MDAnalysis code that builds the backbone (N, CA, C; Angstrom):
import MDAnalysis as mda
import numpy as np

u = mda.Universe.empty(327, n_residues=109, atom_resindex=np.repeat(np.arange(109), 3), trajectory=True)
u.add_TopologyAttr("name", ["N", "CA", "C"] * 109)
u.add_TopologyAttr("resid", np.arange(1, 110))
u.add_TopologyAttr("resname", ["UNK", "UNK", "UNK", "UNK", "UNK", "UNK", "UNK", "UNK", "UNK", "UNK", "UNK", "UNK", "UNK", "UNK", "UNK", "UNK", "UNK", "UNK", "UNK", "UNK", "UNK", "UNK", "UNK", "UNK", "UNK", "UNK", "UNK", "UNK", "UNK", "UNK", "UNK", "UNK", "UNK", "UNK", "UNK", "UNK", "UNK", "UNK", "UNK", "UNK", "UNK", "UNK", "UNK", "UNK", "UNK", "UNK", "UNK", "UNK", "UNK", "UNK", "UNK", "UNK", "UNK", "UNK", "UNK", "UNK", "UNK", "UNK", "UNK", "UNK", "UNK", "UNK", "UNK", "UNK", "UNK", "UNK", "UNK", "UNK", "UNK", "UNK", "UNK", "UNK", "UNK", "UNK", "UNK", "UNK", "UNK", "UNK", "UNK", "UNK", "UNK", "UNK", "UNK", "UNK", "UNK", "UNK", "UNK", "UNK", "UNK", "UNK", "UNK", "UNK", "UNK", "UNK", "UNK", "UNK", "UNK", "UNK", "UNK", "UNK", "UNK", "UNK", "UNK", "UNK", "UNK", "UNK", "UNK", "UNK", "UNK"])
u.atoms.positions = np.array([
    [-25.399, -42.627, 10.392],
    [-25.454, -42.207, 8.999],
    [-24.036, -42.092, 8.444],
    [-23.925, -42.399, 7.183],
    [-22.672, -42.203, 6.463],
    [-22.949, -41.211, 5.344],
    [-22.128, -40.217, 5.203],
    [-22.291, -39.223, 4.145],
    [-21.738, -39.782, 2.841],
    [-22.498, -40.712, 2.240],
    [-22.114, -41.343, 0.983],
    [-23.347, -41.454, 0.101],
    [-23.146, -41.322, -1.210],
    [-24.252, -41.486, -2.151],
    [-24.851, -42.879, -1.974],
    [-26.155, -42.948, -1.959],
    [-26.967, -44.146, -1.766],
    [-27.011, -44.648, -0.328],
    [-26.250, -44.045, 0.581],
    [-26.330, -44.441, 1.988],
    [-27.614, -43.857, 2.578],
    [-28.303, -44.641, 3.389],
    [-29.538, -44.140, 3.987],
    [-29.257, -43.188, 5.149],
    [-30.208, -42.299, 5.408],
    [-30.133, -41.457, 6.593],
    [-31.481, -41.528, 7.302],
    [-31.461, -41.200, 8.581],
    [-32.675, -41.127, 9.373],
    [-32.476, -40.064, 10.429],
    [-33.461, -39.201, 10.599],
    [-33.463, -38.273, 11.727],
    [-34.904, -37.952, 12.081],
    [-35.078, -37.459, 13.289],
    [-36.395, -37.098, 13.769],
    [-36.382, -35.644, 14.194],
    [-37.421, -34.912, 13.834],
    [-37.554, -33.545, 14.314],
    [-38.646, -33.516, 15.375],
    [-38.512, -32.568, 16.269],
    [-39.518, -32.393, 17.311],
    [-40.088, -31.000, 17.155],
    [-41.382, -30.913, 17.110],
    [-42.045, -29.636, 16.885],
    [-43.090, -29.436, 17.966],
    [-43.070, -28.278, 18.599],
    [-44.027, -27.955, 19.640],
    [-44.745, -26.666, 19.233],
    [-46.057, -26.768, 19.000],
    [-46.820, -25.599, 18.575],
    [-47.030, -24.613, 19.709],
    [-47.273, -25.120, 20.902],
    [-47.514, -24.270, 22.061],
    [-46.615, -24.735, 23.192],
    [-46.242, -23.822, 24.057],
    [-45.341, -24.156, 25.161],
    [-45.915, -25.288, 26.002],
    [-47.213, -25.224, 26.293],
    [-47.813, -26.254, 27.142],
    [-48.240, -27.502, 26.370],
    [-48.212, -27.455, 25.058],
    [-48.649, -28.589, 24.246],
    [-47.607, -29.690, 24.174],
    [-48.074, -30.868, 23.855],
    [-47.158, -31.999, 23.683],
    [-46.374, -31.840, 22.384],
    [-45.139, -32.260, 22.409],
    [-44.295, -32.169, 21.215],
    [-44.714, -33.225, 20.205],
    [-44.663, -32.855, 18.943],
    [-44.904, -33.792, 17.851],
    [-43.548, -34.231, 17.322],
    [-43.392, -35.524, 17.069],
    [-42.143, -36.040, 16.528],
    [-42.383, -36.481, 15.090],
    [-41.490, -36.071, 14.196],
    [-41.635, -36.377, 12.779],
    [-40.378, -37.084, 12.278],
    [-40.474, -38.377, 11.934],
    [-39.305, -39.075, 11.386],
    [-39.095, -38.698, 9.919],
    [-37.840, -38.646, 9.506],
    [-37.452, -38.360, 8.126],
    [-36.415, -39.396, 7.723],
    [-36.536, -39.894, 6.519],
    [-35.552, -40.871, 6.069],
    [-35.484, -40.887, 4.545],
    [-34.402, -41.451, 4.027],
    [-34.190, -41.592, 2.593],
    [-32.709, -41.732, 2.313],
    [-32.301, -41.921, 1.063],
    [-30.880, -42.000, 0.720],
    [-30.347, -40.653, 0.212],
    [-29.036, -40.483, 0.331],
    [-28.358, -39.348, -0.294],
    [-28.249, -39.622, -1.789],
    [-28.501, -38.632, -2.628],
    [-28.397, -38.782, -4.081],
    [-27.088, -38.225, -4.625],
    [-26.703, -37.028, -4.141],
    [-25.457, -36.395, -4.582],
    [-24.819, -35.714, -3.379],
    [-23.504, -35.787, -3.301],
    [-22.751, -35.100, -2.254],
    [-21.493, -34.521, -2.883],
    [-21.396, -33.224, -2.917],
    [-20.200, -32.543, -3.401],
    [-19.732, -31.645, -2.264],
    [-18.607, -31.975, -1.660],
    [-18.119, -31.283, -0.472],
    [-18.168, -29.764, -0.644],
    [-18.782, -29.100, 0.325],
    [-18.866, -27.643, 0.377],
    [-19.620, -27.022, -0.798],
    [-20.376, -27.828, -1.576],
    [-21.068, -27.289, -2.746],
    [-22.515, -27.737, -2.862],
    [-22.773, -29.036, -2.653],
    [-24.099, -29.552, -2.960],
    [-24.410, -30.790, -2.115],
    [-25.603, -30.812, -1.577],
    [-26.149, -32.005, -0.923],
    [-27.526, -32.230, -1.524],
    [-27.762, -33.426, -2.007],
    [-29.077, -33.764, -2.550],
    [-29.496, -35.105, -1.950],
    [-30.722, -35.136, -1.461],
    [-31.216, -36.340, -0.811],
    [-32.699, -36.486, -1.055],
    [-33.175, -37.706, -0.923],
    [-34.618, -37.916, -0.960],
    [-35.105, -37.844, 0.472],
    [-36.369, -37.529, 0.609],
    [-36.931, -37.374, 1.941],
    [-38.344, -37.918, 1.931],
    [-38.633, -38.793, 2.855],
    [-39.969, -39.360, 2.981],
    [-40.441, -39.131, 4.408],
    [-41.630, -38.582, 4.550],
    [-42.275, -38.469, 5.854],
    [-43.716, -38.924, 5.674],
    [-44.431, -39.013, 6.757],
    [-45.802, -39.516, 6.714],
    [-46.836, -38.411, 6.642],
    [-47.969, -38.655, 7.279],
    [-49.095, -37.718, 7.278],
    [-48.649, -36.357, 7.809],
    [-49.111, -35.306, 7.142],
    [-48.739, -33.962, 7.531],
    [-47.392, -33.528, 6.980],
    [-46.658, -34.456, 6.365],
    [-45.357, -34.140, 5.782],
    [-45.412, -34.336, 4.287],
    [-44.606, -35.262, 3.784],
    [-44.610, -35.530, 2.349],
    [-45.709, -36.518, 1.973],
    [-46.488, -36.938, 2.975],
    [-47.616, -37.866, 2.765],
    [-47.146, -39.184, 2.147],
    [-45.927, -39.605, 2.482],
    [-45.395, -40.866, 1.980],
    [-44.695, -40.765, 0.635],
    [-44.739, -39.585, 0.009],
    [-44.047, -39.404, -1.274],
    [-42.551, -39.221, -1.020],
    [-41.742, -39.775, -1.900],
    [-40.293, -39.604, -1.810],
    [-39.937, -38.320, -2.534],
    [-39.759, -37.248, -1.775],
    [-39.429, -35.952, -2.365],
    [-37.916, -35.799, -2.447],
    [-37.461, -34.801, -3.201],
    [-36.027, -34.548, -3.362],
    [-35.708, -33.166, -2.806],
    [-34.772, -33.131, -1.862],
    [-34.291, -31.876, -1.279],
    [-32.886, -31.636, -1.812],
    [-32.669, -30.454, -2.375],
    [-31.350, -30.077, -2.895],
    [-30.887, -28.827, -2.161],
    [-29.689, -28.891, -1.591],
    [-29.082, -27.761, -0.900],
    [-27.805, -27.404, -1.652],
    [-27.799, -26.199, -2.234],
    [-26.623, -25.719, -2.962],
    [-25.938, -24.647, -2.126],
    [-24.621, -24.722, -2.005],
    [-23.841, -23.779, -1.218],
    [-22.902, -23.014, -2.146],
    [-22.942, -21.684, -2.041],
    [-22.088, -20.830, -2.870],
    [-21.366, -19.842, -1.968],
    [-20.022, -19.813, -2.008],
    [-19.288, -18.865, -1.173],
    [-19.561, -17.427, -1.615],
    [-19.606, -16.532, -0.637],
    [-19.806, -15.117, -0.934],
    [-18.987, -14.261, -0.003],
    [-19.034, -12.949, -0.219],
    [-18.251, -12.011, 0.593],
    [-18.650, -12.029, 2.061],
    [-19.931, -12.189, 2.326],
    [-20.423, -12.124, 3.704],
    [-20.766, -13.496, 4.273],
    [-20.285, -14.554, 3.666],
    [-20.573, -15.898, 4.145],
    [-20.993, -16.786, 2.994],
    [-21.673, -17.841, 3.315],
    [-22.104, -18.800, 2.314],
    [-23.572, -18.599, 1.995],
    [-23.882, -18.558, 0.701],
    [-25.274, -18.449, 0.259],
    [-25.828, -19.857, 0.134],
    [-26.996, -20.070, 0.711],
    [-27.635, -21.376, 0.686],
    [-28.889, -21.276, -0.171],
    [-29.005, -22.184, -1.141],
    [-30.206, -22.261, -1.977],
    [-30.816, -23.636, -1.760],
    [-32.065, -23.654, -1.324],
    [-32.739, -24.902, -1.026],
    [-33.925, -25.071, -1.967],
    [-34.027, -26.254, -2.584],
    [-35.211, -26.587, -3.371],
    [-35.745, -27.917, -2.859],
    [-37.051, -28.043, -2.885],
    [-37.710, -29.253, -2.397],
    [-38.805, -29.569, -3.404],
    [-38.729, -30.707, -4.065],
    [-39.632, -31.024, -5.175],
    [-40.142, -32.454, -5.090],
    [-41.233, -32.710, -5.810],
    [-41.752, -34.058, -5.949],
    [-42.875, -34.410, -4.996],
    [-43.658, -33.436, -4.601],
    [-44.735, -33.683, -3.645],
    [-45.893, -34.443, -4.275],
    [-46.595, -35.197, -3.446],
    [-47.732, -35.997, -3.910],
    [-48.927, -35.127, -4.277],
    [-49.009, -33.936, -3.689],
    [-50.159, -33.069, -3.944],
    [-49.767, -31.611, -3.735],
    [-50.580, -30.713, -4.274],
    [-50.347, -29.282, -4.078],
    [-50.480, -28.923, -2.598],
    [-51.382, -29.589, -1.887],
    [-51.578, -29.307, -0.465],
    [-50.317, -29.635, 0.341],
    [-49.685, -30.781, 0.062],
    [-48.456, -31.161, 0.762],
    [-47.338, -30.168, 0.436],
    [-47.274, -29.722, -0.807],
    [-46.279, -28.724, -1.212],
    [-46.497, -27.421, -0.451],
    [-47.747, -26.992, -0.330],
    [-48.067, -25.743, 0.370],
    [-47.683, -25.809, 1.843],
    [-47.883, -26.966, 2.478],
    [-47.504, -27.125, 3.889],
    [-46.000, -26.910, 4.045],
    [-45.219, -27.518, 3.165],
    [-43.765, -27.365, 3.241],
    [-43.328, -25.949, 2.865],
    [-43.973, -25.348, 1.900],
    [-43.634, -23.968, 1.508],
    [-43.792, -23.035, 2.702],
    [-44.817, -23.281, 3.517],
    [-45.035, -22.458, 4.699],
    [-44.073, -22.765, 5.838],
    [-43.602, -24.015, 5.918],
    [-42.740, -24.425, 7.033],
    [-41.266, -24.089, 6.823],
    [-40.780, -24.136, 5.588],
    [-39.344, -23.945, 5.352],
    [-38.797, -22.628, 5.880],
    [-39.476, -21.478, 5.725],
    [-38.915, -20.244, 6.291],
    [-38.690, -20.336, 7.800],
    [-39.610, -20.949, 8.522],
    [-39.461, -21.114, 9.962],
    [-38.276, -22.041, 10.270],
    [-38.146, -23.121, 9.519],
    [-37.059, -24.075, 9.748],
    [-35.708, -23.407, 9.480],
    [-35.605, -22.688, 8.372],
    [-34.342, -22.029, 8.030],
    [-33.990, -20.930, 9.032],
    [-34.982, -20.200, 9.509],
    [-34.729, -19.178, 10.526],
    [-34.205, -19.834, 11.806],
    [-34.792, -20.966, 12.161],
    [-34.365, -21.695, 13.353],
    [-32.910, -22.178, 13.205],
    [-32.512, -22.583, 12.003],
    [-31.154, -23.077, 11.761],
    [-30.124, -21.963, 11.610],
    [-30.575, -20.749, 11.318],
    [-29.652, -19.659, 11.025],
    [-28.714, -19.350, 12.180],
    [-29.206, -19.353, 13.412],
    [-28.340, -19.014, 14.561],
    [-27.217, -20.007, 14.765],
    [-27.495, -21.328, 14.846],
    [-26.352, -22.228, 15.029],
    [-25.405, -22.236, 13.835],
    [-25.917, -22.057, 12.623],
    [-25.043, -22.020, 11.456],
    [-24.148, -20.792, 11.480],
    [-24.658, -19.664, 11.961],
    [-23.877, -18.438, 12.031],
    [-22.728, -18.575, 13.038],
    [-22.897, -19.406, 14.048],
    [-21.875, -19.608, 15.061],
    [-20.814, -20.623, 14.646],
    [-21.088, -21.420, 13.625],
    [-20.187, -22.489, 13.208],
    [-19.016, -21.927, 12.412],
    [-17.801, -22.208, 12.862],
    [-16.603, -21.744, 12.178],
    [-16.007, -22.776, 11.242],
    [-16.563, -23.962, 11.239],
    [-16.024, -25.021, 10.394],
    [-14.972, -25.836, 11.096],
    [-14.508, -26.889, 10.440],
    [-13.521, -27.792, 11.062],
    [-12.172, -27.146, 11.249],
])
């Protein structure tokens, strides 16, 4: 991946509901729309069944410096249906909680 506007990205997440269950793999792909260093990342995101249902959604991550660290504001819009939106609304808190620990340890370049 190249962090450039219109450059494509691809990544896969692995999700395991139960310790003994098989992991589910979810591919994600799309182009970057806006990149402002240390301020804003905006990208489109397409996943299949159980995700965005093939719709090209837009994820915007805004970063604002604060006294106790960086405030992150995430918006995700453009879902094909209310049901797909609800699935993501329920998943994002878990995803952000999972990311909080490694982000808290990161001191930057």
